[in-house]
C-alpha positions in Angstrom: 26.0 -18.1 28.0 25.1 -21.7 28.7 21.3 -21.7 28.5 20.0 -21.8 24.9 17.6 -19.1 23.9 14.9 -20.7 21.7 14.0 -18.4 18.8 10.3 -19.1 19.2 10.3 -17.9 22.8 12.4 -14.9 21.9 10.4 -13.6 19.0 7.1 -13.9 20.8 8.6 -11.8 23.7 10.1 -9.4 21.1 6.7 -9.0 19.4 5.0 -8.1 22.8 7.8 -5.6 23.4 6.9 -3.8 20.1 3.3 -3.1 21.2 2.8 0.6 21.7 6.0 1.4 19.9 4.8 0.7 16.4 1.5 1.5 14.6 -1.3 -1.0 15.2 -1.2 -1.9 11.5 2.5 -2.7 11.8 2.0 -4.7 14.9 -0.7 -6.7 13.2 1.5 -7.4 10.2 4.3 -8.5 12.5 2.0 -10.9 14.4 0.7 -12.5 11.2 4.2 -13.0 9.8 5.6 -14.3 13.0 2.9 -16.8 13.7 2.1 -17.9 10.1 5.6 -18.0 8.6 8.6 -17.4 10.9 7.9 -19.6 13.9 6.9 -22.7 11.8 10.2 -22.4 9.9 12.7 -21.0 12.5 11.0 -21.3 15.8 12.7 -24.4 17.1 16.2 -23.2 16.5 18.3 -21.6 19.3 19.0 -18.0 18.5 22.8 -18.6 18.2 22.1 -21.5 15.8 20.4 -19.3 13.2 23.0 -18.7 10.4 22.9 -16.8 7.1 22.5 -20.1 5.2 19.5 -21.1 7.4 17.8 -17.7 6.8 18.6 -17.8 3.1 17.0 -21.3 2.9 14.0 -20.0 4.7 13.6 -17.1 2.3 13.8 -19.4 -0.7 11.1 -21.6 0.9 8.8 -18.7 1.4 9.2 -17.6 -2.2 8.6 -21.1 -3.5 5.9 -22.4 -1.2 5.2 -19.8 1.5 1.5 -19.8 1.3 -0.3 -21.3 4.3 -1.7 -24.1 2.2 1.8 -24.5 0.6 0.2 -24.1 -2.8 2.5 -21.5 -4.2 4.9 -18.9 -2.9 4.6 -15.4 -1.3 5.3 -12.2 -3.2 8.8 -10.8 -3.1 7.5 -7.8 -1.1 5.9 -10.0 1.5 9.0 -12.1 1.9 11.2 -9.0 2.2 8.9 -7.7 4.9 9.3 -11.1 6.7 13.1 -10.9 6.3 13.1 -7.5 7.9 11.2 -8.9 11.0 13.7 -11.8 11.3 16.6 -9.3 11.1 15.1 -6.9 13.7 14.2 -9.6 16.2 17.6 -11.4 15.8 19.6 -8.1 16.2 17.6 -7.4 19.4 18.4 -10.8 20.7 22.1 -10.6 19.9 22.3 -7.2 21.6 20.4 -8.1 24.7 22.2 -11.4 25.3 25.6 -10.3 24.2 25.7 -12.8 21.4 27.9 -12.5 18.2 26.3 -10.6 15.4 25.7 -12.5 12.2 25.9 -10.6 8.9 22.8 -11.7 7.1 23.5 -11.0 3.4 20.4 -12.6 2.0 20.1 -12.8 -1.8 16.8 -12.8 -3.7 16.7 -14.6 -7.1 16.3 -12.3 -10.1 12.7 -11.8 -10.8 11.6 -12.8 -14.3 8.1 -11.6 -13.7 7.2 -8.0 -14.7 3.8 -7.0 -13.5 1.9 -4.5 -15.7 -0.1 -2.0 -13.7 -3.8 -2.3 -14.4 -5.3 1.0 -15.4 -8.6 2.0 -17.0 -8.5 2.5 -20.8 -9.5 6.1 -21.8 -12.8 4.7 -23.0 -13.6 2.8 -19.8 -12.5 5.8 -17.8 -14.9 8.1 -19.5 -17.7 5.5 -19.1 -17.0 5.3 -15.4 -17.0 9.1 -15.1 -20.2 9.5 -17.0 -22.0 6.8 -15.0 -20.9 8.3 -11.7 -22.1 11.7 -12.7 -25.5 10.4 -13.9 -26.0 8.6 -10.6 -24.2 11.1 -8.4 -24.3 10.2 -4.7 -21.7 10.3 -1.9 -20.3 6.9 -2.8 -19.9 7.7 -6.5 -18.4 11.1 -5.7 -15.6 9.1 -3.8 -14.9 7.1 -7.0 -14.5 10.4 -8.9 -12.3 11.8 -6.2 -10.0 8.8 -6.5 -9.8 9.3 -10.3 -9.0 13.0 -10.0 -6.8 13.0 -6.9 -5.1 9.6 -6.8 -6.0 9.0 -3.1 -5.8 5.5 -1.7 -9.0 3.8 -0.7 -8.2 4.2 3.0 -7.6 7.9 2.5 -10.9 8.3 0.7 -12.8 6.5 3.4 -11.3 8.6 6.2 -11.9 11.9 4.4 -14.1 14.3 6.2 -15.4 17.7 5.1 -13.0 19.4 7.5 -10.3 18.1 5.3 -11.6 19.8 2.1 -11.4 23.5 1.3 -13.6 24.1 -1.7 -12.9 27.8 -1.9 -9.1 27.2 -2.0 -9.6 24.1 -4.2 -7.6 21.7 -2.1 -7.8 18.8 0.3 -5.6 17.5 3.1 -4.6 13.9 3.6 -3.8 13.4 7.2 -5.3 10.0 8.0 -6.3 6.6 6.7 -8.7 3.8 7.6 -7.8 0.2 7.5 -8.9 -3.1 9.1 -6.0 -4.6 10.9 -5.6 -8.4 11.4 -3.9 -9.7 14.5 -2.7 -13.3 15.0 -2.5 -14.6 18.6 0.2 -17.0 19.8 -2.6 -19.5 20.4 -3.6 -19.2 16.7 -6.7 -17.1 17.2 -7.4 -14.3 14.8 -8.8 -10.9 15.7 -9.5 -7.8 13.7 -10.3 -4.2 14.3 -10.7 -1.0 12.2 -7.9 1.6 12.8 -8.0 5.3 11.9 -4.4 6.4 11.9 -1.8 8.6 10.1 -0.8 7.4 6.6 2.0 4.8 6.4 4.7 7.3 5.5 5.4 10.9 6.3 5.2 11.7 2.5 1.6 10.5 2.5 0.6 13.4 4.7 0.0 16.0 2.0 -2.2 18.6 0.4 -3.7 17.8 -3.0 -5.1 20.5 -5.3 -8.6 19.9 -6.6 -9.2 20.1 -10.4 -11.9 22.4 -11.9 -13.9 19.3 -12.8 -14.3 17.9 -9.3 -15.4 21.2 -7.6 -19.1 21.1 -8.8 -19.3 17.4 -7.8 -18.2 18.2 -4.3 -20.5 21.2 -4.0 -23.5 19.0 -4.8 -22.8 16.6 -1.9 -21.2 19.0 0.5 -22.2 18.9 4.2 -21.9 21.9 6.5 -20.9 19.6 9.3 -17.1 19.4 9.2 -17.1 16.0 11.1 -19.2 14.3 8.3 -17.4 11.7 6.2 -17.5 12.5 2.5 -18.5 9.1 1.2 -21.1 8.4 3.9 -22.8 11.7 4.3 -22.9 11.4 8.1 -20.5 11.1 11.1 -20.0 7.3 10.6 -17.1 6.1 8.5 -17.3 3.4 5.9 -14.4 0.9 6.1 -12.5 0.1 2.9 -13.7 -3.5 2.4 -17.3 -2.3 2.4 -16.6 0.5 0.0 -14.6 -1.8 -2.2 -17.6 -4.1 -2.4 -19.8 -1.2 -3.5 -17.3 -0.1 -6.1 -17.1 -3.7 -7.5 -20.9 -3.9 -7.8 -21.1 -0.5 -9.5 -18.5 -1.5 -12.1 -20.5 -4.6 -12.9 -23.8 -2.7 -13.1 -22.5 -0.2 -15.6 -20.5 -2.7 -17.6 -17.0 -1.5 -17.1 -14.4 -4.4 -17.0 -13.3 -5.0 -13.5 -10.2 -3.2 -12.1 -9.5 -3.0 -8.4 -10.0 0.3 -6.6 -6.3 0.9 -6.4 -6.3 0.8 -10.2 -8.1 4.2 -10.0 -4.9 5.6 -8.4 -2.8 4.0 -11.1 -5.1 5.5 -13.7 -4.7 8.9 -12.2 -0.9 8.7 -12.2 -0.7 7.1 -15.7 -2.8 9.9 -17.3 -0.7 12.6 -15.7 2.5 11.0 -17.0 1.0 10.5 -20.4 0.0 14.2 -20.4 3.6 15.2 -19.7 3.5 16.0 -16.0 6.9 16.0 -14.3 7.6 13.0 -12.2 8.5 14.9 -9.1 5.1 16.6 -9.0 3.3 13.3 -9.6 5.2 11.7 -6.8 4.2 14.4 -4.4 0.6 14.2 -5.4 0.6 10.5 -4.8 2.4 10.8 -1.5 5.2 8.5 -2.5 8.1 8.2 -0.2 10.5 8.7 -3.1 10.6 9.8 -6.7 12.2 6.4 -7.6 9.0 4.6 -6.7 7.0 6.8 -9.1 9.6 6.3 -11.8 9.6 2.5 -11.4 5.8 2.3 -11.4 4.8 4.7 -14.1 7.6 5.9 -16.3 8.0 3.4 -19.1 8.7 5.2 -22.4 7.2 3.7 -25.5 9.3 3.1 -28.7 8.0 6.2 -30.3 9.1 8.3 -27.4 12.5 6.7 -27.5 12.7 7.4 -31.2 12.0 11.1 -30.7 14.6 11.2 -28.0 17.4 9.8 -30.1 16.4 12.1 -33.0 17.1 15.1 -30.8 20.9 14.7 -31.3 21.0 14.1 -35.0 22.0 17.7 -35.8 25.3 17.2 -33.9 26.4 14.8 -36.6 25.5 16.8 -39.7 
């Protein structure tokens, strides 16, 4: 076709076409990535001018200096999410306008950075547990729930008493709360709190409750099933507010700071250390695949490796 399709115009139209077909949180992430990162780098190209080498160069730029202030790069995960948006929007353009499909085989440099998960030490974990029990309230009960179930902060914030069955010692995770940020084409930012299903199907799950947590829940239990567990009434608490409370609580009791998600990491790490099988841990966490659990939590120490190789010595005697 003779008339050039400018990518900036196309991707804005594509974004609008996604509204109502993806979750609000996904739409918000799309809008932020498109306005902040994709349009500034690729917006002025015609769709049929965007080649593999141009996208590859864009990806390297994002990894190197992708932050808004250009003072550092974006994480690999963030850049991979941006690449997915670029591919989805381009494929839609190629299909709609009968343009040749381009095979975008984008390569990411080998990562030399190995991030160690932050977990509470056993001593700090006990300190946090004891402090929460001594000053037991609905907020601190939520901290204990995170430590003993591995729920994400959005899942804790959305938990209502109708989701918990104390008699059967289990809870259901069917929703999450998050504040979603939307970026307008004119540069304006808006936010709103969304209560929705968890991000993956695997995250919708039943989690058994340990013997330890049952008395805690009984002490704060409401007979009204619509009451939120960590507020004690029918009004929810959004994650950023609860995170602030948690940060202040750690500081007050003298536990070295670890972000709230670290409680989930601590839960999983202790299970693996105790010999729990990875498949079960994966399902408790609501991971989409066992591989994610393996990559995050299963890192045998040298002593474990030594015991493993000793298992075969009798074959050589």
